[in-house]
N, CA and C atoms as an extended XYZ file, in Angstrom:
474
Properties=species:S:1:pos:R:3:atomname:S:1:resname:S:1:resid:I:1 pbc="F F F"
N         0.823       -1.198        0.000 N   MET     1
C         0.000        0.000        0.000 CA  MET     1
C         0.861        1.254        0.000 C   MET     1
N         2.009        1.216        0.701 N   ARG     2
C         2.849        2.405        0.768 CA  ARG     2
C         3.352        2.807       -0.611 C   ARG     2
N         3.758        1.838       -1.422 N   ASN     3
C         4.250        2.156       -2.754 CA  ASN     3
C         3.145        2.783       -3.585 C   ASN     3
N         1.941        2.267       -3.452 N   THR     4
C         0.804        2.843       -4.173 CA  THR     4
C         0.609        4.287       -3.758 C   THR     4
N         0.757        4.580       -2.465 N   ILE     5
C         0.580        5.949       -1.995 CA  ILE     5
C         1.663        6.857       -2.560 C   ILE     5
N         2.907        6.387       -2.650 N   VAL     6
C         3.973        7.191       -3.247 CA  VAL     6
C         3.613        7.556       -4.678 C   VAL     6
N         3.214        6.570       -5.446 N   VAL     7
C         2.861        6.819       -6.844 CA  VAL     7
C         1.659        7.740       -6.921 C   VAL     7
N         0.652        7.471       -6.113 N   LEU     8
C        -0.542        8.311       -6.132 CA  LEU     8
C        -0.225        9.741       -5.738 C   LEU     8
N         0.589        9.908       -4.712 N   LEU     9
C         0.937       11.261       -4.290 CA  LEU     9
C         1.637       12.017       -5.399 C   LEU     9
N         2.551       11.353       -6.069 N   SER    10
C         3.294       12.067       -7.097 CA  SER    10
C         2.469       12.293       -8.354 C   SER    10
N         1.602       11.372       -8.697 N   MET    11
C         0.850       11.513       -9.937 CA  MET    11
C        -0.484       12.237       -9.748 C   MET    11
N        -1.129       12.058       -8.611 N   PHE    12
C        -2.396       12.727       -8.384 CA  PHE    12
C        -2.212       14.151       -7.924 C   PHE    12
N        -1.011       14.546       -7.622 N   SER    13
C        -0.771       15.904       -7.168 CA  SER    13
C        -1.442       16.916       -8.090 C   SER    13
N        -1.339       16.674       -9.373 N   LEU    14
C        -1.956       17.578      -10.338 CA  LEU    14
C        -3.001       16.879      -11.198 C   LEU    14
N        -3.456       15.736      -10.771 N   GLY    15
C        -4.470       15.027      -11.546 CA  GLY    15
C        -3.882       14.273      -12.712 C   GLY    15
N        -2.704       13.702      -12.538 N   LEU    16
C        -2.010       13.057      -13.646 CA  LEU    16
C        -2.368       11.597      -13.866 C   LEU    16
N        -2.888       10.921      -12.882 N   ALA    17
C        -3.014        9.474      -13.015 CA  ALA    17
C        -4.436        9.036      -13.273 C   ALA    17
N        -4.549        8.011      -14.091 N   SER    18
C        -5.854        7.402      -14.317 CA  SER    18
C        -5.922        6.054      -13.627 C   SER    18
N        -4.838        5.617      -13.056 N   GLY    19
C        -4.745        4.366      -12.313 CA  GLY    19
C        -3.567        4.458      -11.387 C   GLY    19
N        -3.299        3.423      -10.598 N   PRO    20
C        -2.249        3.511       -9.604 CA  PRO    20
C        -0.860        3.798      -10.165 C   PRO    20
N        -0.564        3.355      -11.362 N   VAL    21
C         0.775        3.559      -11.884 CA  VAL    21
C         0.768        4.315      -13.205 C   VAL    21
N        -0.254        4.165      -13.988 N   GLN    22
C        -0.306        4.738      -15.334 CA  GLN    22
C        -0.671        6.214      -15.305 C   GLN    22
N         0.078        7.030      -15.998 N   ALA    23
C        -0.244        8.446      -16.108 CA  ALA    23
C        -0.905        8.692      -17.448 C   ALA    23
N        -1.881        9.568      -17.451 N   ASP    24
C        -2.530        9.955      -18.695 CA  ASP    24
C        -2.413       11.459      -18.822 C   ASP    24
N        -1.284       11.897      -19.345 N   VAL    25
C        -1.031       13.327      -19.429 CA  VAL    25
C        -1.926       14.013      -20.448 C   VAL    25
N        -2.575       13.259      -21.312 N   SER    26
C        -3.484       13.881      -22.277 CA  SER    26
C        -4.701       14.490      -21.591 C   SER    26
N        -5.021       14.021      -20.375 N   LYS    27
C        -6.163       14.555      -19.631 CA  LYS    27
C        -5.759       15.661      -18.661 C   LYS    27
N        -4.511       16.022      -18.673 N   LEU    28
C        -4.005       17.036      -17.768 CA  LEU    28
C        -4.531       18.416      -18.164 C   LEU    28
N        -5.118       19.148      -17.231 N   PRO    29
C        -5.595       20.497      -17.549 CA  PRO    29
C        -4.433       21.391      -17.994 C   PRO    29
N        -4.693       22.340      -18.872 N   PRO    30
C        -3.609       23.203      -19.382 CA  PRO    30
C        -2.826       23.908      -18.274 C   PRO    30
N        -3.515       24.344      -17.205 N   GLU    31
C        -2.799       25.046      -16.130 CA  GLU    31
C        -1.865       24.100      -15.369 C   GLU    31
N        -2.234       22.832      -15.240 N   ALA    32
C        -1.367       21.859      -14.582 CA  ALA    32
C        -0.161       21.552      -15.468 C   ALA    32
N        -0.403       21.412      -16.758 N   ARG    33
C         0.695       21.185      -17.720 CA  ARG    33
C         1.686       22.344      -17.659 C   ARG    33
N         1.154       23.565      -17.643 N   GLN    34
C         2.017       24.747      -17.605 CA  GLN    34
C         2.792       24.827      -16.294 C   GLN    34
N         2.151       24.437      -15.190 N   ALA    35
C         2.837       24.455      -13.897 CA  ALA    35
C         4.042       23.518      -13.921 C   ALA    35
N         3.877       22.350      -14.514 N   ILE    36
C         4.983       21.386      -14.613 CA  ILE    36
C         6.082       21.925      -15.520 C   ILE    36
N         5.702       22.480      -16.645 N   LEU    37
C         6.692       23.004      -17.578 CA  LEU    37
C         7.433       24.218      -17.020 C   LEU    37
N         6.775       24.973      -16.157 N   SER    38
C         7.372       26.181      -15.586 CA  SER    38
C         8.222       25.908      -14.349 C   SER    38
N         8.006       24.767      -13.721 N   TYR    39
C         8.718       24.442      -12.481 CA  TYR    39
C        10.174       24.157      -12.797 C   TYR    39
N        11.077       24.840      -12.142 N   ARG    40
C        12.509       24.675      -12.422 CA  ARG    40
C        13.143       23.790      -11.355 C   ARG    40
N        13.664       22.679      -11.779 N   LEU    41
C        14.341       21.761      -10.865 CA  LEU    41
C        15.787       22.192      -10.650 C   LEU    41
N        16.230       22.055       -9.419 N   THR    42
C        17.626       22.261       -9.043 CA  THR    42
C        18.018       21.081       -8.161 C   THR    42
N        19.287       20.922       -7.908 N   THR    43
C        19.731       19.835       -7.041 CA  THR    43
C        19.137       19.993       -5.652 C   THR    43
N        19.207       21.189       -5.110 N   ARG    44
C        18.666       21.442       -3.772 CA  ARG    44
C        17.169       21.146       -3.722 C   ARG    44
N        16.439       21.672       -4.692 N   ARG    45
C        14.989       21.480       -4.719 CA  ARG    45
C        14.645       20.001       -4.900 C   ARG    45
N        15.360       19.296       -5.751 N   SER    46
C        15.100       17.872       -5.973 CA  SER    46
C        15.317       17.075       -4.696 C   SER    46
N        16.386       17.382       -3.971 N   ASN    47
C        16.638       16.700       -2.704 CA  ASN    47
C        15.535       17.001       -1.688 C   ASN    47
N        15.060       18.235       -1.670 N   GLN    48
C        13.964       18.610       -0.773 CA  GLN    48
C        12.695       17.829       -1.128 C   GLN    48
N        12.394       17.734       -2.401 N   LEU    49
C        11.194       17.022       -2.850 CA  LEU    49
C        11.259       15.538       -2.487 C   LEU    49
N        12.403       14.921       -2.712 N   ILE    50
C        12.548       13.489       -2.412 CA  ILE    50
C        12.420       13.256       -0.913 C   ILE    50
N        13.055       14.084       -0.123 N   SER    51
C        12.967       13.949        1.336 CA  SER    51
C        11.531       14.145        1.817 C   SER    51
N        10.867       15.161        1.295 N   ALA    52
C         9.476       15.426        1.688 CA  ALA    52
C         8.554       14.302        1.236 C   ALA    52
N         8.775       13.773        0.037 N   MET    53
C         7.932       12.695       -0.470 CA  MET    53
C         8.017       11.472        0.439 C   MET    53
N         9.219       11.142        0.863 N   ASP    54
C         9.406        9.993        1.738 CA  ASP    54
C         8.693       10.212        3.074 C   ASP    54
N         8.905       11.373        3.689 N   ALA    55
C         8.278       11.670        4.982 CA  ALA    55
C         6.759       11.770        4.854 C   ALA    55
N         6.289       12.353        3.765 N   MET    56
C         4.842       12.509        3.569 CA  MET    56
C         4.183       11.134        3.392 C   MET    56
N         4.833       10.241        2.690 N   THR    57
C         4.299        8.892        2.506 CA  THR    57
C         4.199        8.176        3.849 C   THR    57
N         5.257        8.268        4.636 N   LYS    58
C         5.245        7.643        5.960 CA  LYS    58
C         4.121        8.216        6.820 C   LYS    58
N         3.945        9.515        6.745 N   HIS    59
C         2.874       10.162        7.512 CA  HIS    59
C         1.505        9.663        7.061 C   HIS    59
N         1.276        9.656        5.765 N   LEU    60
C        -0.047        9.273        5.261 CA  LEU    60
C        -0.392        7.819        5.555 C   LEU    60
N         0.562        6.928        5.413 N   VAL    61
C         0.244        5.521        5.678 CA  VAL    61
C         0.080        5.242        7.167 C   VAL    61
N         0.554        6.135        8.006 N   SER    62
C         0.380        5.953        9.446 CA  SER    62
C        -1.030        6.336        9.904 C   SER    62
N        -1.760        7.020        9.060 N   LEU    63
C        -3.108        7.454        9.429 CA  LEU    63
C        -4.090        6.292        9.313 C   LEU    63
N        -5.027        6.178       10.246 N   PRO    64
C        -5.969        5.056       10.212 CA  PRO    64
C        -6.887        5.067        8.991 C   PRO    64
N        -7.090        6.238        8.411 N   ASP    65
C        -7.995        6.357        7.263 CA  ASP    65
C        -7.244        6.671        5.968 C   ASP    65
N        -6.046        6.125        5.831 N   ALA    66
C        -5.186        6.441        4.680 CA  ALA    66
C        -5.874        6.147        3.344 C   ALA    66
N        -6.525        5.009        3.238 N   GLN    67
C        -7.170        4.664        1.965 CA  GLN    67
C        -8.322        5.609        1.647 C   GLN    67
N        -9.109        5.972        2.660 N   ASP    68
C       -10.195        6.924        2.451 CA  ASP    68
C        -9.660        8.284        2.033 C   ASP    68
N        -8.567        8.698        2.669 N   ARG    69
C        -7.963        9.986        2.319 CA  ARG    69
C        -7.485        9.999        0.865 C   ARG    69
N        -6.887        8.889        0.427 N   MET    70
C        -6.415        8.836       -0.966 CA  MET    70
C        -7.587        8.860       -1.936 C   MET    70
N        -8.667        8.194       -1.594 N   ALA    71
C        -9.860        8.224       -2.452 CA  ALA    71
C       -10.406        9.647       -2.556 C   ALA    71
N       -10.430       10.358       -1.432 N   GLN    72
C       -10.890       11.744       -1.443 CA  GLN    72
C        -9.922       12.625       -2.228 C   GLN    72
N        -8.629       12.392       -2.035 N   TRP    73
C        -7.575       13.162       -2.697 CA  TRP    73
C        -7.737       13.122       -4.221 C   TRP    73
N        -8.100       11.939       -4.734 N   MET    74
C        -8.233       11.769       -6.182 CA  MET    74
C        -9.357       12.616       -6.762 C   MET    74
N       -10.314       12.966       -5.941 N   LYS    75
C       -11.463       13.745       -6.410 CA  LYS    75
C       -11.262       15.248       -6.249 C   LYS    75
N       -10.181       15.648       -5.591 N   MET    76
C        -9.949       17.063       -5.303 CA  MET    76
C        -9.299       17.783       -6.474 C   MET    76
N        -9.571       19.073       -6.554 N   THR    77
C        -8.879       19.943       -7.506 CA  THR    77
C        -7.537       20.336       -6.891 C   THR    77
N        -6.596       20.831       -7.681 N   PRO    78
C        -5.318       21.265       -7.096 CA  PRO    78
C        -5.482       22.277       -5.949 C   PRO    78
N        -6.349       23.295       -6.061 N   PRO    79
C        -6.508       24.197       -4.909 CA  PRO    79
C        -7.056       23.485       -3.667 C   PRO    79
N        -7.913       22.506       -3.862 N   GLU    80
C        -8.426       21.739       -2.728 CA  GLU    80
C        -7.324       20.898       -2.094 C   GLU    80
N        -6.422       20.372       -2.916 N   ARG    81
C        -5.308       19.584       -2.391 CA  ARG    81
C        -4.375       20.461       -1.555 C   ARG    81
N        -4.138       21.667       -2.042 N   ILE    82
C        -3.305       22.608       -1.288 CA  ILE    82
C        -3.965       22.910        0.053 C   ILE    82
N        -5.256       23.217        0.032 N   ALA    83
C        -5.981       23.519        1.275 CA  ALA    83
C        -5.954       22.324        2.221 C   ALA    83
N        -6.075       21.121        1.667 N   ASN    84
C        -6.049       19.908        2.476 CA  ASN    84
C        -4.705       19.757        3.180 C   ASN    84
N        -3.623       19.988        2.451 N   LEU    85
C        -2.292       19.917        3.062 CA  LEU    85
C        -2.129       20.985        4.136 C   LEU    85
N        -2.619       22.182        3.861 N   GLU    86
C        -2.482       23.279        4.816 CA  GLU    86
C        -3.223       23.006        6.121 C   GLU    86
N        -4.264       22.189        6.073 N   LYS    87
C        -5.038       21.853        7.273 CA  LYS    87
C        -4.395       20.737        8.097 C   LYS    87
N        -3.409       20.057        7.539 N   ASP    88
C        -2.764       18.925        8.203 CA  ASP    88
C        -1.463       19.399        8.856 C   ASP    88
N        -1.444       19.532       10.192 N   PRO    89
C        -0.241       20.049       10.860 CA  PRO    89
C         1.017       19.224       10.594 C   PRO    89
N         0.887       17.898       10.552 N   GLU    90
C         2.060       17.047       10.304 CA  GLU    90
C         2.575       17.235        8.882 C   GLU    90
N         1.671       17.307        7.918 N   ALA    91
C         2.083       17.529        6.524 CA  ALA    91
C         2.790       18.878        6.386 C   ALA    91
N         2.245       19.895        7.039 N   MET    92
C         2.874       21.207        6.963 CA  MET    92
C         4.237       21.213        7.654 C   MET    92
N         4.377       20.446        8.720 N   SER    93
C         5.666       20.329        9.394 CA  SER    93
C         6.700       19.691        8.465 C   SER    93
N         6.276       18.667        7.749 N   ILE    94
C         7.163       18.003        6.782 CA  ILE    94
C         7.587       18.984        5.698 C   ILE    94
N         6.626       19.715        5.166 N   LEU    95
C         6.941       20.670        4.100 CA  LEU    95
C         7.846       21.790        4.620 C   LEU    95
N         7.535       22.297        5.811 N   LYS    96
C         8.347       23.373        6.385 CA  LYS    96
C         9.782       22.897        6.613 C   LYS    96
N         9.924       21.685        7.143 N   LYS    97
C        11.259       21.118        7.378 CA  LYS    97
C        12.054       21.037        6.077 C   LYS    97
N        11.361       20.763        4.983 N   ASN    98
C        12.019       20.636        3.682 CA  ASN    98
C        11.975       21.932        2.870 C   ASN    98
N        11.532       23.002        3.507 N   ARG    99
C        11.476       24.335        2.886 CA  ARG    99
C        10.679       24.340        1.589 C   ARG    99
N         9.497       23.727        1.657 N   LEU   100
C         8.595       23.668        0.507 CA  LEU   100
C         7.223       24.198        0.904 C   LEU   100
N         6.558       24.823       -0.050 N   THR   101
C         5.157       25.180        0.138 CA  THR   101
C         4.320       24.008       -0.373 C   THR   101
N         3.042       23.958        0.001 N   PRO   102
C         2.200       22.891       -0.557 CA  PRO   102
C         2.208       22.886       -2.085 C   PRO   102
N         2.125       24.047       -2.709 N   ARG   103
C         2.121       24.100       -4.176 CA  ARG   103
C         3.445       23.588       -4.750 C   ARG   103
N         4.569       23.999       -4.146 N   GLU   104
C         5.865       23.524       -4.629 CA  GLU   104
C         5.944       22.002       -4.562 C   GLU   104
N         5.428       21.446       -3.497 N   TYR   105
C         5.444       19.996       -3.336 CA  TYR   105
C         4.534       19.321       -4.361 C   TYR   105
N         3.313       19.825       -4.482 N   LEU   106
C         2.326       19.184       -5.354 CA  LEU   106
C         2.680       19.301       -6.834 C   LEU   106
N         3.406       20.320       -7.202 N   VAL   107
C         3.867       20.460       -8.587 CA  VAL   107
C         5.242       19.817       -8.753 C   VAL   107
N         6.086       19.971       -7.750 N   GLY   108
C         7.465       19.521       -7.864 CA  GLY   108
C         7.654       18.023       -7.936 C   GLY   108
N         6.885       17.268       -7.148 N   VAL   109
C         7.070       15.807       -7.151 CA  VAL   109
C         6.761       15.211       -8.528 C   VAL   109
N         5.613       15.513       -9.138 N   PRO   110
C         5.401       14.955      -10.481 CA  PRO   110
C         6.367       15.525      -11.520 C   PRO   110
N         6.793       16.775      -11.331 N   THR   111
C         7.777       17.355      -12.251 CA  THR   111
C         9.074       16.565      -12.194 C   THR   111
N         9.536       16.282      -10.989 N   LEU   112
C        10.773       15.514      -10.828 CA  LEU   112
C        10.603       14.097      -11.353 C   LEU   112
N         9.488       13.456      -11.026 N   ARG   113
C         9.239       12.091      -11.509 CA  ARG   113
C         9.306       12.043      -13.040 C   ARG   113
N         8.622       12.964      -13.694 N   MET   114
C         8.585       12.924      -15.165 CA  MET   114
C         9.914       13.326      -15.782 C   MET   114
N        10.650       14.254      -15.150 N   ALA   115
C        11.977       14.616      -15.667 CA  ALA   115
C        12.918       13.419      -15.585 C   ALA   115
N        12.851       12.673      -14.474 N   LEU   116
C        13.685       11.475      -14.344 CA  LEU   116
C        13.294       10.421      -15.379 C   LEU   116
N        11.990       10.266      -15.589 N   MET   117
C        11.529        9.303      -16.593 CA  MET   117
C        12.022        9.707      -17.978 C   MET   117
N        11.892       10.981      -18.313 N   ALA   118
C        12.334       11.463      -19.625 CA  ALA   118
C        13.848       11.322      -19.779 C   ALA   118
N        14.584       11.584      -18.706 N   ALA   119
C        16.046       11.481      -18.752 CA  ALA   119
C        16.503       10.056      -19.026 C   ALA   119
N        15.676        9.102      -18.621 N   GLN   120
C        16.010        7.698      -18.843 CA  GLN   120
C        15.439        7.182      -20.157 C   GLN   120
N        14.781        8.057      -20.902 N   GLY   121
C        14.226        7.676      -22.189 CA  GLY   121
C        12.973        6.836      -22.094 C   GLY   121
N        12.236        6.974      -21.008 N   ALA   122
C        11.016        6.187      -20.820 CA  ALA   122
C         9.983        6.552      -21.879 C   ALA   122
N         9.642        5.601      -22.761 N   PRO   123
C         8.678        5.888      -23.820 CA  PRO   123
C         7.229        5.887      -23.323 C   PRO   123
N         6.980        5.191      -22.217 N   SER   124
C         5.613        5.085      -21.746 CA  SER   124
C         5.619        5.054      -20.232 C   SER   124
N         4.738        5.718      -19.565 N   PRO   125
C         3.699        6.575      -20.106 CA  PRO   125
C         4.308        7.873      -20.633 C   PRO   125
N         3.562        8.567      -21.461 N   PRO   126
C         4.075        9.853      -21.958 CA  PRO   126
C         4.332       10.789      -20.778 C   PRO   126
N         5.335       11.606      -20.914 N   VAL   127
C         5.683       12.524      -19.847 CA  VAL   127
C         5.657       13.964      -20.353 C   VAL   127
N         5.492       14.860      -19.401 N   ILE   128
C         5.597       16.287      -19.679 CA  ILE   128
C         6.807       16.763      -18.903 C   ILE   128
N         7.763       17.312      -19.594 N   ALA   129
C         8.955       17.823      -18.924 CA  ALA   129
C         9.577       18.894      -19.798 C   ALA   129
N         9.990       19.968      -19.167 N   SER   130
C        10.652       21.029      -19.921 CA  SER   130
C        12.024       20.536      -20.358 C   SER   130
N        12.517       21.050      -21.469 N   PRO   131
C        13.871       20.665      -21.902 CA  PRO   131
C        14.922       20.942      -20.824 C   PRO   131
N        14.757       22.038      -20.088 N   ALA   132
C        15.722       22.368      -19.026 CA  ALA   132
C        15.681       21.328      -17.912 C   ALA   132
N        14.486       20.867      -17.537 N   ASN   133
C        14.392       19.866      -16.474 CA  ASN   133
C        14.891       18.504      -16.929 C   ASN   133
N        14.671       18.171      -18.192 N   VAL   134
C        15.200       16.903      -18.714 CA  VAL   134
C        16.729       16.962      -18.739 C   VAL   134
N        17.277       18.081      -19.182 N   ALA   135
C        18.732       18.238      -19.196 CA  ALA   135
C        19.290       18.156      -17.776 C   ALA   135
N        18.612       18.816      -16.832 N   PHE   136
C        19.032       18.751      -15.431 CA  PHE   136
C        19.003       17.306      -14.935 C   PHE   136
N        17.914       16.590      -15.223 N   ALA   137
C        17.781       15.204      -14.757 CA  ALA   137
C        18.847       14.312      -15.390 C   ALA   137
N        19.140       14.514      -16.671 N   LYS   138
C        20.191       13.717      -17.323 CA  LYS   138
C        21.548       13.984      -16.682 C   LYS   138
N        21.828       15.249      -16.425 N   THR   139
C        23.109       15.625      -15.829 CA  THR   139
C        23.257       15.073      -14.419 C   THR   139
N        22.153       15.011      -13.681 N   ASN   140
C        22.190       14.621      -12.270 CA  ASN   140
C        21.584       13.244      -12.005 C   ASN   140
N        21.355       12.475      -13.049 N   LEU   141
C        20.693       11.179      -12.917 CA  LEU   141
C        21.434       10.255      -11.946 C   LEU   141
N        22.757       10.242      -12.010 N   ALA   142
C        23.537        9.351      -11.143 CA  ALA   142
C        23.336        9.664       -9.661 C   ALA   142
N        23.074       10.920       -9.323 N   GLN   143
C        22.831       11.275       -7.923 CA  GLN   143
C        21.351       11.170       -7.554 C   GLN   143
N        20.466       11.605       -8.435 N   LEU   144
C        19.039       11.672       -8.108 CA  LEU   144
C        18.329       10.328       -8.159 C   LEU   144
N        18.620        9.517       -9.149 N   LYS   145
C        17.896        8.257       -9.325 CA  LYS   145
C        18.031        7.334       -8.117 C   LYS   145
N        19.226        7.147       -7.562 N   PRO   146
C        19.310        6.292       -6.371 CA  PRO   146
C        18.519        6.852       -5.179 C   PRO   146
N        18.514        8.164       -5.014 N   LYS   147
C        17.742        8.777       -3.914 CA  LYS   147
C        16.249        8.569       -4.138 C   LYS   147
N        15.801        8.780       -5.377 N   TRP   148
C        14.387        8.587       -5.709 CA  TRP   148
C        13.997        7.128       -5.477 C   TRP   148
N        14.826        6.208       -5.986 N   ASP   149
C        14.545        4.779       -5.822 CA  ASP   149
C        14.531        4.381       -4.347 C   ASP   149
N        15.457        4.933       -3.567 N   ALA   150
C        15.512        4.621       -2.138 CA  ALA   150
C        14.252        5.119       -1.433 C   ALA   150
N        13.793        6.304       -1.793 N   ALA   151
C        12.569        6.843       -1.180 CA  ALA   151
C        11.377        5.955       -1.520 C   ALA   151
N        11.299        5.485       -2.746 N   GLU   152
C        10.207        4.593       -3.132 CA  GLU   152
C        10.349        3.224       -2.468 C   GLU   152
N        11.574        2.735       -2.345 N   ALA   153
C        11.794        1.416       -1.723 CA  ALA   153
C        11.445        1.452       -0.240 C   ALA   153
N        11.833        2.522        0.441 N   ILE   154
C        11.503        2.656        1.851 CA  ILE   154
C         9.990        2.688        2.019 C   ILE   154
N         9.323        3.367        1.128 N   SER   155
C         7.870        3.470        1.195 CA  SER   155
C         7.191        2.136        0.957 C   SER   155
N         7.809        1.284        0.170 N   ALA   156
C         7.184        0.017       -0.187 CA  ALA   156
C         7.411       -1.071        0.873 C   ALA   156
N         8.196       -0.782        1.881 N   GLN   157
C         8.568       -1.809        2.851 CA  GLN   157
C         7.469       -2.175        3.834 C   GLN   157
N         6.385       -1.487        3.869 N   LYS   158
C         5.380       -1.818        4.875 CA  LYS   158
C         4.143       -2.429        4.296 C   LYS   158
């Protein structure tokens, strides 16, 4: 369940997923697409996103109603997701510790995921990534990919 939550958190952040693992970027609203294309990845920001994603996953799976929350999350608009995070003191503590706003987190995680996928030449599912973020991910793949994989592996252990 934890691995599913990691994928859902990163893909549902902006309404990217049509299933637990598959992304359907063709259904992505134009403003969400633009947010991903406009988000600029840096080494510092990528490390913050990966750290926050790991802590946020641990927090969410520790909640007794984690599955219900994810079902509700899938039905929310991006502004509702931001408001939902802002109402959760533990989630806000995680974001504050990682120096991220809810919007930065909700846009940044799928941006990083898709940039890493594009950097590895992943043909499917289709990804949205700016040329600058793909270049950044290719340049930093050796450092970022193991951290990303470790965060997902830790999440899948329960």
